[in-house]
TITORDO-581682 format. One line per 10 residues: their letters; for each residue x, y, z of C-alpha. Coordinates in steps of 0.25 Angstrom, whole numbers. Layout:
A	X/Y/Z | ...
% end
This chain:
XXXXXXXXXX	-168/-237/210 | -173/-232/223 | -172/-240/236 | -179/-242/249 | -170/-243/261 | -174/-247/275 | -166/-242/287 | -166/-251/299 | -162/-245/312 | -163/-257/322
XXXXXXXXXX	-163/-248/334 | -175/-240/340 | -169/-226/339 | -178/-219/328 | -169/-207/329 | -157/-216/324 | -166/-221/313 | -169/-207/309 | -154/-204/308 | -151/-216/300
XXXXXXXXXX	-162/-213/291 | -157/-199/288 | -143/-204/284 | -150/-215/275 | -160/-205/269 | -148/-196/265 | -142/-207/257 | -155/-211/249 | -156/-208/235 | -168/-202/228
XXXXXXXXXX	-180/-212/229 | -174/-221/239 | -182/-223/252 | -178/-226/267 | -186/-232/278 | -180/-232/292 | -185/-241/304 | -179/-243/318 | -182/-253/329 | -192/-251/339
XXXXXXXXXX	-185/-258/351 | -171/-258/358 | -161/-254/355 | -162/-239/353 | -147/-239/349 | -137/-250/347 | -125/-249/357 | -120/-263/358 | -121/-278/353 | -134/-280/361
XXXXXXXXXX	-142/-269/355 | -136/-272/341 | -142/-286/342 | -156/-280/346 | -154/-270/334 | -151/-281/325 | -164/-288/328 | -172/-275/326 | -165/-274/312 | -170/-287/308
XXXXXXXXXX	-184/-285/312 | -184/-271/305 | -178/-277/292 | -189/-288/292 | -200/-278/295 | -196/-267/285 | -186/-273/275 | -195/-279/265 | -198/-267/257 | -185/-260/256
XXXXXXXXXX	-173/-262/247 | -162/-261/257 | -160/-260/272 | -151/-250/280 | -147/-255/294 | -146/-243/303 | -137/-248/314 | -122/-245/314 | -118/-259/318 | -126/-265/306
XXXXXXXXXX	-132/-275/315 | -141/-285/308 | -137/-281/294 | -133/-295/290 | -146/-301/295 | -154/-290/287 | -147/-294/275 | -151/-308/276 | -166/-303/278 | -165/-295/266
XXXXXXXXXX	-158/-303/255 | -155/-295/243 | -157/-281/249 | -146/-273/255 | -145/-271/270 | -135/-261/274 | -129/-258/287 | -125/-244/290 | -111/-246/295 | -107/-257/285
XXXXXXXXXX	-112/-247/274 | -104/-236/280 | -91/-244/282 | -92/-250/268 | -94/-236/262 | -82/-230/270 | -73/-241/266 | -76/-239/251 | -71/-224/253 | -59/-226/262
XXXXXXXXXX	-50/-236/268 | -51/-233/283 | -64/-230/290 | -67/-225/304 | -81/-229/311 | -88/-220/320 | -99/-225/330 | -104/-221/344 | -100/-227/357 | -88/-236/360
XXXXXXXXXX	-96/-248/364 | -100/-250/349 | -86/-251/344 | -84/-266/345 | -98/-268/338 | -93/-259/326 | -79/-266/326 | -87/-279/324 | -95/-273/313 | -83/-268/305
XXXXXXXXXX	-78/-282/306 | -91/-288/301 | -91/-278/289 | -77/-282/286 | -72/-268/286 | -65/-268/300 | -51/-266/294 | -56/-253/287 | -61/-247/300 | -50/-239/307
XXXXXXXXXX	-58/-237/320 | -72/-235/326 | -74/-223/335 | -86/-223/344 | -88/-210/352 | -99/-208/362 | -109/-198/356 | -122/-201/364 | -129/-189/357 | -129/-197/344
XXXXXXXXXX	-140/-207/349 | -150/-197/354 | -163/-195/347 | -161/-180/347 | -148/-181/340 | -151/-178/325 | -141/-174/314 | -127/-172/318 | -125/-170/333 | -112/-161/336
XXXXXXXXXX	-108/-170/348 | -109/-183/340 | -102/-177/328 | -91/-172/337 | -89/-186/343 | -89/-192/329 | -79/-182/324 | -69/-185/335 | -70/-200/333 | -68/-198/318
XXXXXXXXXX	-55/-191/320 | -50/-203/328 | -54/-212/317 | -48/-203/306 | -35/-203/315 | -36/-218/314 | -36/-218/299 | -51/-217/296 | -54/-211/282 | -69/-212/283
XXXXXXXXXX	-79/-213/295 | -91/-222/296 | -102/-218/305 | -107/-231/312 | -119/-227/320 | -133/-224/316 | -133/-212/325 | -121/-207/317 | -129/-206/304 | -129/-192/298
XXXXXXXXXX	-115/-188/304 | -107/-192/292 | -107/-178/285 | -103/-170/297 | -93/-180/302 | -87/-181/288 | -86/-165/287 | -78/-165/300 | -69/-177/298 | -67/-175/282
XXXXXXXXXX	-68/-190/280 | -80/-198/274 | -90/-202/285 | -100/-213/282 | -114/-213/287 | -119/-228/288 | -133/-226/284 | -130/-217/272 | -120/-228/268 | -130/-239/270
XXXXXXXXXX	-140/-232/261 | -129/-231/250 | -124/-245/251 | -138/-251/251 | -141/-243/238 | -129/-248/232 | -132/-262/235 | -146/-261/230 | -141/-255/217 | -131/-267/216
XX	-143/-276/217 | -150/-270/206
% end
């Protein structure tokens, strides 16, 4: 079977959509296809509860506009936002949030997980998301260093300064007992191989995990 995936980025930063899509396409199997869309209005980046609510609205609109002709939807926002609402909109088809997918995957591999995001203001929202998913007890900590370069349109691939910030934060998580790391941030897609090589532990890219879990759900359905 070949599958058609829709990647929804509910903010308006097309360079973030490009980064998300690169991780997703690296996880595709032969014959599978991916289309990627993003919002056209604010927010450009989700940084708090207010901008998350705006992004959730865009996600629903984009799902309604583009979801009819695909087999599964991948939600490219690291707080997973409107994922439950989209599941109600597309009954019978997988809708996978990137952070939920990465956490589920990591918890199948190890007992204790560390979560990496950017910016300390986001930590309470991620803590809430861990509880919603039901895996808060498996998360030993959330590190959120400041790495403004990660959000710049000119930043492509693996930025040395961003990687260094993630490396230092990862060391703290490993000291707290993390046996694997989850990258919770759309702008962190693509950093997993380099960070894993530095830290010598599994590192889970949310969008790559979302593709693989959506595929598994589709195969279970058939």
